[in-house]
ROMAR-614799 format. One record per residue (C-alpha): residue in one letter; z negated, y, x negated. Coordinates in steps of 0.2 Angstrom, whole numbers, plus 2048, in hexadecimal, padded with zeros to 3 digits. Example, Ala and Ser with C-alpha at 12.3 -4.5 7.8 and 13.67 -1.06 7.14 Angstrom:
REM ROMAR-614799
+----+-----+-----+-----+
| aa |  pz |  py |  px |
+----+-----+-----+-----+
|  A | 7D9 | 7EA | 7C2 |
|  S | 7DC | 7FB | 7BC |
+----+-----+-----+-----+
This chain:
REM ROMAR-614799
+----+-----+-----+-----+
| aa |  pz |  py |  px |
+----+-----+-----+-----+
|  M | 0F7 | 30E | DA5 |
|  V | 0F9 | 2FE | DB1 |
|  S | 105 | 2FF | DBF |
|  S | 10C | 2F2 | DCB |
|  E | 11D | 2F1 | DD4 |
|  T | 124 | 2E4 | DE1 |
|  G | 12F | 2D6 | DDA |
|  S | 130 | 2CE | DC9 |
|  C | 130 | 2D7 | DB9 |
|  P | 140 | 2DE | DB3 |
|  A | 14A | 2D5 | DA5 |
|  E | 144 | 2DA | D93 |
|  R | 150 | 2E4 | D89 |
|  E | 149 | 2DE | D78 |
|  C | 142 | 2CE | D73 |
|  T | 13C | 2C7 | D62 |
|  F | 135 | 2B7 | D69 |
|  Q | 125 | 2BB | D5F |
|  G | 11A | 2BA | D6E |
|  S | 124 | 2B2 | D7C |
|  L | 135 | 2AD | D83 |
|  C | 137 | 2BF | D8A |
|  G | 13B | 2B8 | D9B |
|  L | 14A | 2AD | D96 |
|  L | 14C | 29E | DA1 |
|  A | 154 | 28D | DA0 |
|  Q | 165 | 28B | DA9 |
|  S | 164 | 27E | DB7 |
|  S | 175 | 277 | DB4 |
|  A | 173 | 274 | DA1 |
|  D | 16E | 264 | D99 |
|  F | 15F | 26C | D90 |
|  S | 157 | 27C | D8C |
|  W | 152 | 285 | D7C |
|  S | 141 | 286 | D74 |
|  R | 137 | 294 | D6B |
|  I | 132 | 28D | D5A |
|  T | 12E | 292 | D48 |
|  G | 136 | 28D | D38 |
|  T | 127 | 282 | D33 |
|  S | 12A | 277 | D43 |
|  R | 13C | 272 | D40 |
|  P | 13F | 260 | D3B |
|  A | 149 | 259 | D2D |
|  N | 159 | 256 | D37 |
|  S | 159 | 268 | D3D |
|  S | 166 | 275 | D35 |
|  G | 15C | 283 | D3C |
|  P | 155 | 292 | D33 |
|  A | 145 | 290 | D28 |
|  T | 140 | 2A2 | D2D |
|  D | 142 | 2AD | D3C |
|  H | 14D | 2BD | D3C |
|  T | 13F | 2C9 | D42 |
|  L | 132 | 2C6 | D35 |
|  G | 13C | 2BB | D28 |
|  T | 12E | 2AF | D27 |
|  E | 12B | 29D | D2B |
|  Q | 11D | 2A2 | D37 |
|  G | 129 | 2AD | D41 |
|  Y | 130 | 2A7 | D52 |
|  Y | 142 | 2A5 | D58 |
|  L | 14B | 29C | D66 |
|  S | 152 | 28B | D61 |
|  A | 15E | 280 | D6B |
|  Q | 156 | 271 | D61 |
|  L | 167 | 268 | D61 |
|  W | 161 | 25A | D55 |
|  S | 158 | 252 | D64 |
|  H | 167 | 252 | D70 |
|  P | 177 | 248 | D71 |
|  V | 188 | 24E | D6B |
|  G | 191 | 259 | D78 |
|  S | 182 | 25D | D83 |
|  R | 17F | 26F | D88 |
|  G | 16F | 279 | D86 |
|  A | 16E | 28A | D8F |
|  V | 161 | 298 | D91 |
|  M | 163 | 2A7 | D9C |
|  T | 15B | 2B9 | D9C |
|  A | 152 | 2BF | DAC |
|  V | 15D | 2C8 | DB9 |
|  M | 162 | 2D8 | DB1 |
|  E | 167 | 2E8 | DBB |
|  R | 178 | 2EE | DBC |
|  T | 180 | 2F6 | DAD |
|  A | 185 | 308 | DAB |
|  A | 198 | 30C | DAD |
|  D | 19B | 30A | D9A |
|  G | 191 | 2FA | D99 |
|  E | 182 | 2F5 | D8D |
|  C | 182 | 2EC | D7C |
|  L | 178 | 2DC | D79 |
|  M | 175 | 2D9 | D67 |
|  F | 16D | 2C9 | D60 |
|  W | 16C | 2BF | D50 |
|  Y | 171 | 2AD | D4F |
|  Y | 170 | 29F | D43 |
|  M | 17D | 290 | D41 |
|  E | 17D | 286 | D31 |
|  G | 188 | 277 | D2F |
|  S | 19B | 273 | D32 |
|  E | 197 | 268 | D41 |
|  V | 188 | 272 | D48 |
|  G | 190 | 275 | D59 |
|  E | 194 | 284 | D63 |
|  L | 18B | 294 | D69 |
|  S | 192 | 29F | D78 |
|  V | 18C | 2AE | D82 |
|  S | 191 | 2B1 | D93 |
|  L | 18D | 2BD | DA2 |
|  Q | 188 | 2B6 | DB3 |
|  T | 187 | 2C2 | DC2 |
|  L | 17E | 2BC | DD1 |
|  D | 18D | 2BB | DDC |
|  S | 19B | 2B5 | DD0 |
|  N | 1A0 | 2A9 | DC3 |
|  S | 19B | 2AA | DB0 |
|  V | 1A5 | 2B6 | DA5 |
|  P | 1A6 | 2B0 | D93 |
|  L | 1A3 | 2BD | D86 |
|  W | 1A0 | 2B6 | D75 |
|  T | 1A1 | 2A5 | D6C |
|  R | 19F | 29E | D5A |
|  S | 1A0 | 28C | D54 |
|  G | 19E | 283 | D44 |
|  D | 195 | 288 | D34 |
|  Q | 190 | 29B | D33 |
|  G | 187 | 29A | D23 |
|  T | 175 | 298 | D1D |
|  R | 16F | 2A9 | D24 |
|  W | 16C | 2B2 | D35 |
|  R | 17C | 2BA | D3C |
|  H | 17E | 2C9 | D47 |
|  G | 186 | 2C8 | D58 |
|  R | 189 | 2D4 | D66 |
|  V | 192 | 2D5 | D76 |
|  T | 195 | 2E3 | D83 |
|  L | 18D | 2DF | D94 |
|  F | 198 | 2E6 | DA2 |
|  S | 191 | 2E4 | DB4 |
|  P | 191 | 2F5 | DBD |
|  N | 191 | 2EE | DCE |
|  A | 185 | 2DF | DCE |
|  R | 176 | 2D9 | DC6 |
|  Y | 178 | 2CC | DB9 |
|  Q | 171 | 2BF | DAC |
|  V | 176 | 2BB | D9A |
|  N | 178 | 2A9 | D96 |
|  F | 177 | 2A2 | D84 |
|  E | 17E | 290 | D83 |
|  A | 17E | 284 | D74 |
|  V | 189 | 275 | D74 |
|  V | 183 | 266 | D68 |
|  G | 18F | 262 | D5A |
|  D | 18F | 252 | D51 |
|  G | 188 | 257 | D40 |
|  L | 179 | 24D | D39 |
|  R | 16F | 25D | D37 |
|  R | 171 | 269 | D45 |
|  D | 16A | 277 | D4E |
|  I | 16E | 289 | D55 |
|  A | 161 | 297 | D56 |
|  I | 161 | 2A9 | D5D |
|  D | 155 | 2B7 | D5A |
|  D | 152 | 2CA | D5D |
|  L | 15B | 2CD | D6D |
|  T | 15D | 2E0 | D71 |
|  V | 167 | 2E9 | D7F |
|  L | 16D | 2FA | D7B |
|  N | 175 | 307 | D87 |
|  G | 188 | 309 | D85 |
|  A | 195 | 2FD | D7F |
|  C | 194 | 2F4 | D6F |
|  P | 19D | 2FC | D60 |
|  P | 1AC | 2F3 | D5A |
|  P | 1AB | 2E4 | D4D |
|  G | 1A7 | 2E9 | D3C |
|  F | 1A1 | 2FA | D40 |
|  C | 191 | 300 | D38 |
|  D | 189 | 311 | D35 |
|  F | 179 | 309 | D2E |
|  E | 16E | 314 | D38 |
|  M | 164 | 306 | D3F |
|  D | 168 | 2F7 | D33 |
|  F | 176 | 2EE | D2B |
|  C | 17E | 2EB | D3D |
|  G | 188 | 2DB | D3C |
|  W | 18A | 2DC | D29 |
|  V | 17F | 2D0 | D1F |
|  N | 17B | 2CE | D0C |
|  N | 183 | 2BE | D05 |
|  P | 183 | 2C0 | CF2 |
|  P | 18A | 2B3 | CE6 |
|  A | 17C | 2A7 | CE0 |
|  E | 17E | 2AA | CCD |
|  S | 17D | 2BD | CCC |
|  G | 17A | 2C3 | CDD |
|  V | 16F | 2D1 | CE4 |
|  D | 16E | 2D9 | CF5 |
|  W | 174 | 2E9 | CFB |
|  D | 165 | 2F4 | D00 |
|  W | 163 | 2FE | D10 |
|  M | 15E | 30F | D0B |
|  S | 15E | 322 | D0F |
|  G | 15E | 332 | D05 |
|  D | 14B | 332 | D07 |
|  S | 149 | 321 | CFE |
|  E | 141 | 321 | CED |
|  G | 14B | 31C | CDE |
|  L | 159 | 323 | CD2 |
|  L | 16C | 326 | CD6 |
|  I | 169 | 326 | CE9 |
|  P | 174 | 332 | CF4 |
|  E | 16A | 341 | CFA |
|  N | 172 | 33F | D0C |
|  D | 17B | 331 | D15 |
|  H | 18C | 334 | D1C |
|  S | 18A | 331 | D2F |
|  I | 17D | 33F | D32 |
|  N | 17E | 348 | D21 |
|  S | 16B | 347 | D20 |
|  A | 15E | 340 | D14 |
|  L | 157 | 336 | D23 |
|  G | 168 | 32D | D26 |
|  H | 16B | 31C | D1F |
|  F | 178 | 313 | D15 |
|  A | 17B | 302 | D0B |
|  F | 176 | 305 | CF9 |
|  F | 17A | 2FB | CE9 |
|  K | 172 | 2FF | CD8 |
|  S | 179 | 2F6 | CC9 |
|  N | 16E | 2EC | CBC |
|  E | 178 | 2E2 | CAF |
|  E | 186 | 2D8 | CB7 |
|  D | 17F | 2D8 | CC9 |
|  I | 18B | 2D4 | CD8 |
|  A | 187 | 2D9 | CEA |
|  R | 191 | 2D3 | CF9 |
|  L | 190 | 2DA | D0B |
|  E | 198 | 2CF | D17 |
|  S | 19E | 2D3 | D28 |
|  E | 19D | 2C9 | D38 |
|  T | 1AB | 2BD | D3B |
|  M | 1BA | 2C5 | D44 |
|  E | 1CA | 2BE | D4C |
|  A | 1DB | 2BE | D44 |
|  V | 1E4 | 2CF | D43 |
|  D | 1F6 | 2D3 | D3E |
|  R | 1F1 | 2E4 | D37 |
|  A | 1E0 | 2EE | D36 |
|  C | 1D9 | 2FD | D2D |
|  L | 1C8 | 2FC | D24 |
|  E | 1C0 | 30D | D22 |
|  I | 1B1 | 310 | D17 |
|  W | 1A8 | 31E | D10 |
|  H | 1A0 | 31C | CFE |
|  H | 195 | 326 | CF3 |
|  T | 193 | 322 | CE0 |
|  E | 187 | 329 | CD3 |
|  G | 184 | 326 | CC1 |
|  W | 17E | 330 | CB1 |
|  L | 18E | 339 | CAF |
|  D | 197 | 345 | CBB |
|  D | 1A9 | 345 | CC1 |
|  K | 1AD | 334 | CB9 |
|  P | 1B2 | 324 | CC0 |
|  S | 1A3 | 319 | CC5 |
|  Y | 19F | 309 | CBB |
|  V | 19C | 301 | CCB |
|  T | 1AB | 2F8 | CD3 |
|  L | 1AD | 2F6 | CE6 |
|  T | 1B9 | 2E8 | CEB |
|  V | 1BE | 2E4 | CFD |
|  F | 1C1 | 2D1 | D00 |
|  V | 1C8 | 2C9 | D10 |
|  N | 1BE | 2B8 | D12 |
|  E | 1CA | 2AB | D1A |
|  T | 1CA | 298 | D1C |
|  T | 1D4 | 298 | D0C |
|  G | 1C7 | 2A2 | D02 |
|  L | 1C4 | 2B4 | CFC |
|  R | 1D4 | 2BF | CFB |
|  S | 1D2 | 2D0 | CF2 |
|  V | 1DB | 2DE | CFB |
|  W | 1D4 | 2EE | CF3 |
|  S | 1C8 | 2F5 | CE6 |
|  T | 1C1 | 306 | CDF |
|  N | 1B5 | 30C | CD3 |
|  G | 1B2 | 31C | CDC |
|  F | 1AE | 32D | CD4 |
|  M | 19D | 333 | CCF |
|  N | 19D | 344 | CD7 |
|  S | 18F | 344 | CE4 |
|  T | 19A | 344 | CF3 |
|  W | 19E | 337 | D00 |
|  I | 1B0 | 331 | CFF |
|  Q | 1BA | 328 | D0C |
|  D | 1C4 | 318 | D08 |
|  R | 1D1 | 311 | D14 |
|  V | 1D8 | 2FF | D11 |
|  D | 1E6 | 2F6 | D1A |
|  Y | 1E4 | 2E3 | D1D |
|  N | 1E9 | 2D4 | D28 |
|  S | 1E3 | 2C3 | D2B |
|  S | 1EB | 2B4 | D33 |
|  G | 1DB | 2AC | D39 |
|  P | 1C8 | 2AF | D3B |
|  H | 1C2 | 2B9 | D2D |
|  Q | 1B4 | 2C4 | D25 |
|  I | 1B5 | 2D4 | D1B |
|  I | 1AB | 2D3 | D0B |
|  L | 1A6 | 2E3 | D02 |
|  Q | 1A1 | 2DF | CF0 |
|  A | 199 | 2EA | CE3 |
|  S | 199 | 2E5 | CD1 |
|  C | 195 | 2EE | CC0 |
|  R | 19A | 2EB | CAE |
|  K | 18C | 2E5 | CA3 |
|  S | 180 | 2F2 | C9C |
|  M | 187 | 300 | CA8 |
|  D | 17C | 309 | CB4 |
|  G | 182 | 310 | CC5 |
|  S | 180 | 30F | CD7 |
|  F | 18C | 30D | CE6 |
|  A | 188 | 311 | CF8 |
|  L | 192 | 30D | D08 |
|  D | 191 | 315 | D19 |
|  D | 19B | 316 | D2A |
|  I | 1A5 | 307 | D29 |
|  H | 1B3 | 305 | D36 |
|  I | 1BF | 2F7 | D39 |
|  I | 1CE | 2FD | D44 |
|  R | 1D8 | 2EE | D4A |
|  D | 1EA | 2ED | D4E |
|  R | 1EE | 2FD | D44 |
|  F | 1F2 | 301 | D32 |
|  C | 1E9 | 310 | D2B |
|  D | 1F9 | 31A | D2B |
|  D | 1FB | 316 | D3E |
|  I | 1EC | 320 | D41 |
|  I | 1F4 | 330 | D3C |
|  P | 200 | 339 | D49 |
|  T | 212 | 335 | D45 |
|  T | 21B | 33D | D53 |
|  T | 21E | 350 | D57 |
|  P | 214 | 356 | D66 |
|  N | 21D | 35D | D75 |
|  P | 222 | 36F | D70 |
|  S | 218 | 37D | D77 |
|  T | 21F | 385 | D87 |
|  T | 218 | 396 | D83 |
|  T | 223 | 3A4 | D7B |
|  P | 21E | 3A6 | D68 |
|  T | 218 | 3B7 | D63 |
|  A | 21E | 3C0 | D54 |
|  P | 214 | 3BD | D44 |
|  A | 205 | 3C9 | D42 |
|  S | 209 | 3CC | D30 |
|  N | 213 | 3C6 | D21 |
|  M | 205 | 3BB | D1C |
|  D | 207 | 3AF | D2B |
|  C | 20F | 39E | D26 |
|  T | 210 | 38D | D2D |
|  F | 21A | 387 | D1E |
|  E | 227 | 37E | D29 |
|  Q | 235 | 389 | D22 |
|  G | 22F | 38C | D11 |
|  L | 222 | 398 | D09 |
|  C | 226 | 3A6 | D14 |
|  S | 220 | 3B6 | D0B |
|  W | 214 | 3AD | CFF |
|  V | 219 | 3AC | CED |
|  Q | 214 | 3A0 | CE0 |
|  E | 20C | 3A8 | CD0 |
|  V | 217 | 3A4 | CC1 |
|  S | 20D | 396 | CB7 |
|  D | 211 | 389 | CAA |
|  D | 202 | 37F | CB0 |
|  L | 204 | 37C | CC2 |
|  N | 20B | 381 | CD3 |
|  W | 208 | 37D | CE5 |
|  T | 214 | 371 | CED |
|  L | 21C | 372 | CFE |
|  S | 219 | 361 | D04 |
|  S | 219 | 356 | D14 |
|  G | 210 | 345 | D18 |
|  L | 220 | 33C | D15 |
|  Q | 21E | 33F | D03 |
|  V | 20C | 338 | D03 |
|  D | 20A | 326 | CFC |
|  Q | 1F8 | 325 | CF7 |
|  P | 1E8 | 32B | D00 |
|  W | 1E4 | 338 | CF2 |
|  D | 1F6 | 33F | CF1 |
|  G | 1F5 | 34A | D00 |
|  P | 1F3 | 34B | D13 |
|  Q | 1FD | 33F | D1D |
|  Y | 201 | 34C | D2A |
|  D | 202 | 35F | D2B |
|  H | 1F8 | 36A | D36 |
|  T | 206 | 374 | D3F |
|  V | 20F | 366 | D47 |
|  E | 203 | 358 | D44 |
|  N | 20F | 34B | D3D |
|  N | 215 | 344 | D2C |
|  Q | 224 | 350 | D2D |
|  G | 21B | 360 | D2D |
|  F | 219 | 36A | D1D |
|  F | 20A | 372 | D14 |
|  L | 205 | 378 | D03 |
|  L | 1FE | 36B | CF7 |
|  L | 1F6 | 369 | CE7 |
|  N | 1F1 | 358 | CE1 |
|  G | 1EE | 34C | CD2 |
|  S | 1E6 | 350 | CC1 |
|  G | 1EA | 35D | CB4 |
|  S | 1EF | 35B | CA2 |
|  K | 1E1 | 367 | C9E |
|  D | 1D2 | 36F | CA6 |
|  G | 1D3 | 37F | CAF |
|  E | 1E5 | 37D | CB6 |
|  R | 1E8 | 388 | CC5 |
|  A | 1F6 | 38B | CD2 |
|  A | 1F7 | 39B | CDC |
|  V | 201 | 3A1 | CEA |
|  S | 200 | 3B3 | CF0 |
|  V | 206 | 3C0 | CFD |
|  P | 206 | 3D3 | CFC |
|  V | 1FD | 3DB | D0B |
|  N | 202 | 3EC | D13 |
|  N | 201 | 3F5 | D24 |
|  L | 1F2 | 3EC | D29 |
|  T | 1E2 | 3F2 | D31 |
|  P | 1D2 | 3F6 | D27 |
|  Q | 1CC | 3E4 | D2A |
|  I | 1D5 | 3D4 | D2D |
|  C | 1D1 | 3C2 | D31 |
|  V | 1DA | 3B5 | D26 |
|  G | 1DA | 3A4 | D2F |
|  F | 1E1 | 394 | D27 |
|  W | 1DF | 381 | D27 |
|  Y | 1DB | 378 | D17 |
|  Y | 1D9 | 365 | D12 |
|  M | 1CF | 360 | D03 |
|  L | 1CD | 34D | CFF |
|  G | 1CA | 342 | CF0 |
|  P | 1BE | 33B | CE4 |
|  S | 1BE | 34B | CD9 |
|  V | 1C6 | 35A | CE1 |
|  S | 1C4 | 36B | CD9 |
|  T | 1C4 | 37C | CE1 |
|  L | 1CE | 386 | CEE |
|  D | 1CC | 399 | CEE |
|  L | 1D1 | 3A7 | CF9 |
|  L | 1D2 | 3B7 | CEE |
|  V | 1D5 | 3C9 | CF2 |
|  E | 1DD | 3D4 | CE5 |
|  M | 1D9 | 3E6 | CE6 |
|  K | 1E0 | 3F5 | CDB |
|  S | 1D3 | 3F2 | CCD |
|  S | 1CB | 3E1 | CD0 |
|  E | 1CC | 3D0 | CD8 |
|  L | 1BF | 3CA | CE5 |
|  L | 1BB | 3B8 | CEA |
|  V | 1B9 | 3B8 | CFD |
|  W | 1B9 | 3A5 | D01 |
|  T | 1B8 | 395 | CF7 |
|  R | 1B6 | 382 | CF9 |
|  R | 1B3 | 375 | CEC |
|  G | 1B3 | 362 | CED |
|  T | 1B8 | 355 | CFA |
|  Q | 1B6 | 35B | D0C |
|  N | 1B8 | 352 | D1D |
|  P | 1C8 | 347 | D1E |
|  E | 1D1 | 353 | D2A |
|  W | 1D9 | 365 | D2B |
|  I | 1CA | 371 | D2B |
|  N | 1CC | 383 | D32 |
|  A | 1C6 | 392 | D28 |
|  Q | 1C5 | 3A4 | D2E |
|  V | 1C1 | 3B2 | D21 |
|  N | 1BE | 3C4 | D24 |
|  V | 1C7 | 3CF | D17 |
|  N | 1C4 | 3E2 | D14 |
|  M | 1D5 | 3EA | D11 |
|  N | 1CF | 3F9 | D08 |
|  N | 1D9 | 3FA | CF8 |
|  T | 1DF | 3E8 | CFB |
|  I | 1F0 | 3E4 | CF3 |
|  Q | 1F2 | 3D2 | CF3 |
|  V | 1EA | 3C2 | CFA |
|  T | 1EB | 3B2 | CF0 |
|  F | 1E7 | 39F | CF3 |
|  T | 1E2 | 397 | CE2 |
|  G | 1E0 | 384 | CE0 |
|  H | 1D8 | 37D | CD0 |
|  R | 1DA | 36C | CC7 |
|  N | 1D2 | 364 | CB8 |
|  T | 1D6 | 355 | CAD |
|  N | 1CA | 34A | CB8 |
|  S | 1D0 | 351 | CC9 |
|  Q | 1D5 | 343 | CD5 |
|  G | 1DA | 348 | CE7 |
|  F | 1E3 | 356 | CEF |
|  I | 1E1 | 368 | CF6 |
|  A | 1ED | 36D | D05 |
|  I | 1EE | 37D | D0F |
|  D | 1F8 | 380 | D1F |
|  D | 1FA | 38C | D2E |
|  I | 1F5 | 39D | D26 |
|  R | 1F3 | 3AA | D34 |
|  V | 1EC | 3BC | D33 |
|  K | 1E5 | 3C6 | D41 |
|  E | 1E0 | 3D8 | D42 |
|  G | 1CD | 3DC | D42 |
|  A | 1BE | 3D0 | D3F |
|  C | 1BF | 3BE | D41 |
|  S | 1BA | 3B8 | D53 |
|  N | 1AA | 3B0 | D4C |
|  Q | 1A3 | 3C1 | D49 |
|  F | 191 | 3BD | D48 |
|  A | 193 | 3B0 | D3A |
|  C | 18C | 3B5 | D29 |
|  G | 18D | 3AB | D19 |
|  F | 185 | 3BA | D0F |
|  D | 193 | 3B8 | D03 |
|  S | 19A | 3CA | D04 |
|  S | 18B | 3D4 | D0B |
|  W | 17B | 3D3 | D15 |
|  C | 185 | 3D3 | D25 |
|  G | 179 | 3E0 | D2D |
|  F | 16A | 3D5 | D2A |
|  E | 15B | 3DF | D23 |
|  N | 149 | 3DD | D1E |
|  T | 13B | 3E3 | D2A |
|  L | 130 | 3F2 | D24 |
|  N | 120 | 3EB | D2A |
|  H | 11E | 3DC | D1E |
|  K | 11C | 3DD | D0B |
|  G | 127 | 3CD | D08 |
|  L | 13A | 3D0 | D05 |
|  W | 14A | 3C6 | D08 |
|  G | 157 | 3C8 | CFB |
|  R | 16A | 3C2 | CF9 |
|  K | 16C | 3B6 | CEB |
|  R | 17B | 3AF | CE2 |
|  G | 17B | 39C | CE0 |
|  T | 17B | 392 | CD0 |
|  K | 182 | 382 | CCA |
|  Y | 172 | 379 | CCF |
|  Q | 16E | 383 | CDF |
|  V | 17E | 386 | CE8 |
|  D | 180 | 38F | CF9 |
|  H | 184 | 387 | D09 |
|  T | 194 | 391 | D0E |
|  Y | 19E | 38D | CFE |
|  G | 194 | 37F | CF7 |
|  T | 196 | 387 | CE6 |
|  E | 18D | 393 | CDA |
|  N | 199 | 3A1 | CE0 |
|  G | 191 | 3A2 | CF1 |
|  F | 182 | 3AC | CF7 |
|  Y | 173 | 3A9 | D02 |
|  M | 163 | 3B2 | D07 |
|  T | 153 | 3AD | CFF |
|  V | 141 | 3B3 | CFF |
|  M | 13E | 3BD | CEF |
|  T | 12F | 3B8 | CE5 |
|  S | 121 | 3C4 | CE0 |
|  N | 112 | 3C3 | CD5 |
|  S | 106 | 3C7 | CE3 |
|  T | 0F8 | 3BA | CE6 |
|  Q | 0F7 | 3BF | CF8 |
|  V | 101 | 3B7 | D06 |
|  E | 110 | 3C1 | D0A |
|  V | 11C | 3C0 | D19 |
|  A | 12F | 3C3 | D17 |
|  E | 138 | 3C6 | D27 |
|  L | 14B | 3C8 | D29 |
|  L | 153 | 3D0 | D38 |
|  T | 164 | 3CD | D3F |
|  P | 170 | 3DB | D44 |
|  E | 16C | 3E1 | D56 |
|  F | 174 | 3D8 | D64 |
|  T | 17B | 3E2 | D72 |
|  S | 17C | 3D3 | D7E |
|  A | 16E | 3CD | D89 |
|  T | 175 | 3BC | D8C |
|  E | 16D | 3AC | D84 |
|  I | 174 | 3A8 | D72 |
|  C | 173 | 39A | D66 |
|  V | 16E | 39E | D54 |
|  R | 173 | 391 | D47 |
|  F | 16F | 392 | D34 |
|  W | 16D | 388 | D25 |
+----+-----+-----+-----+
């Protein structure tokens, strides 16, 4: 389709410089402009890149200030075409720049509206290494059209140049420095391995071919999601280096990691070390070997720096040991230590009049165990604990669920056992309740190797598992609601398990029981029954309810103890259709059906 409009073409929102300058113009007040060149055309006294960023070849084009041909202190500038007003939350300009040599000069980015002075947004000076670096600035001009200005100031180095490439404008404000979910690329992080034994981190997804690769990423929990990936080979070292950040008195680095090897539930052979790269050199602030348990684990690291710095994430492996290490969802939270992110003050008390407990099972643990009783055990017991007693990330939650601060109480089970199969149980008798109840509670399970939390119902002649979770979960308090049939029920029990290789914690809080079924009445995990689902009679194929196995767990529990619906196989050579009907819905309103 060919169309025409009055006026000039709008400013381009993406430019690789492969075909043109994309509408970039020389600034009239500058001493000189920039030029579009390739690596093959740079002279010997240029410190510019040998390859462009887009293609990574000598034939690829980029924009060069050609500082080698201009006097020290002179300024060269280039501006975008006039851009339309930004949205209320701004837009994000991302670009790549190259500055090699201690006296190369200075690069700055500013925003110039048509009716006001220039607003400085970003600047870098001096040596930035022998690689393309990522830069980004938030453009904010909701009331006036504007242009973006790139300006280079000539340094006094003998070999000098500054280059830019791959300009992109995205909707919304830029993410904070250091952030990366790896969905598009490495963001501002670049590979910078040591010369003697270095390899690169790879950008991969669960769909990538190879061994010891996570099935899903952490950001979107999908095989299509991406992450940074390192696979060891002999004594390889990989280093991922952040953009340069300003001095900070306190900061919290958050990372999610996933490690794999040929053994399960063991520490990885790969070591992740976090360095702060300052003018004085590398300073190690934290390291971990992770845990080979096929889950994403969150790490939180406090650090500070008195000057401009970078964060370096280094993966290394001992000789002749195989393993992999993946990283995802990196956040750097400035001006706060990791503990500061947790609420530490009691919220304003509720003005509503509290109601009487619905049953003897209700407990917030603020005044003790209520009616719950520890089972006598030589092995293990639940501990009544608070965030004030938590020193390390895997010791327990840093805040409770009831009052949401470090002084509130919860039940806790943590650490490793002296033998496999240790269990701690806390129980309460039930009486005078309706035929069906909803047991609601909050749980928190986190760590490299967390075992199992079970909710059990004891009847006159048997014990029934009605709910279970295993392994690390999201790093927060999570709500659970479980329907319990009270026919012949004597006692309800929470059981936590621990093994010799356990590392992490299990916590529970705010148990609350309501009469009748849970409010989410149409939810069905198929763990106790068909929930009213049934096969149709007009097809030969059949659905059946099947228990999970160690290698084929269900979705509800994530263990072999859960059930799911599956199409039953037959010996017939004909195509068979299996159709599963839901219970009848009485409401005629639109509904949303979700399933796994």
